[in-house]
C-alpha positions, 0 to 999 in steps of 0.5 A, spaced: 974 577 768 967 581 767 963 581 774 957 584 770 951 579 772 948 581 765 954 579 761 955 572 765 947 570 765 949 563 768 943 558 768 938 563 765 933 561 760 933 566 754 926 567 752 928 570 745 935 573 742 938 575 736 945 577 734 945 584 739 940 582 744 937 577 749 931 577 753 929 573 760 925 574 766 927 578 771 930 575 777 927 580 782 920 581 778 916 587 780 910 583 777 908 576 774 912 576 767 917 582 768 922 581 763 929 584 761 931 585 754 939 586 755 944 588 749 950 583 749 955 588 748 957 591 755 955 598 756 952 602 762 948 607 759 942 607 754 945 613 751 952 609 749 948 604 745 948 604 738 942 605 733 943 597 731 943 595 739 936 600 740 933 597 734 935 590 736 932 591 743 925 594 740 925 588 735 925 583 741 920 588 745 915 586 740 916 578 741 917 579 748 910 582 749 907 577 744 910 571 749 907 575 755 901 576 752 900 569 751 902 566 757 900 572 763 894 576 759 896 582 762 892 589 762 897 593 760 905 595 761 910 599 763 916 599 759 923 603 761 930 604 762 933 607 768 940 611 767 944 612 773 944 610 780 939 616 782 934 614 777 934 607 780 939 603 776 942 598 780 946 593 774 950 598 770 949 594 763 943 598 760 937 594 759 930 595 758 924 593 763 918 590 760 913 590 766 906 587 765 901 590 769 894 587 771 888 590 774 888 592 781 895 593 781 897 599 786 899 605 782 905 606 777 912 603 778 916 608 782 923 607 784 925 608 792 932 608 795 
């Protein structure tokens, strides 16, 4: 049995998805509206993704941004992938963070141990 939380997603509301990836709100958001876009195939690193998976995530990114813009009206975004524990990756199923930013937010997103 796979213990990966992103492979199971029990009770998680899916915002958008296609045959290769899905998007949902982060359970531990950095800011209001923080979304994760996760490929359905389990692989730990972005560098192991297929071109089709990267294209799927990119396509969903545009749809996610439209939904976040409509619902939360952010002033900017941080978009990123953490690869490896020292880079802040805590779930080893690669995923893209879509983090809305708002006027008055403090600094940029930084991961600290």
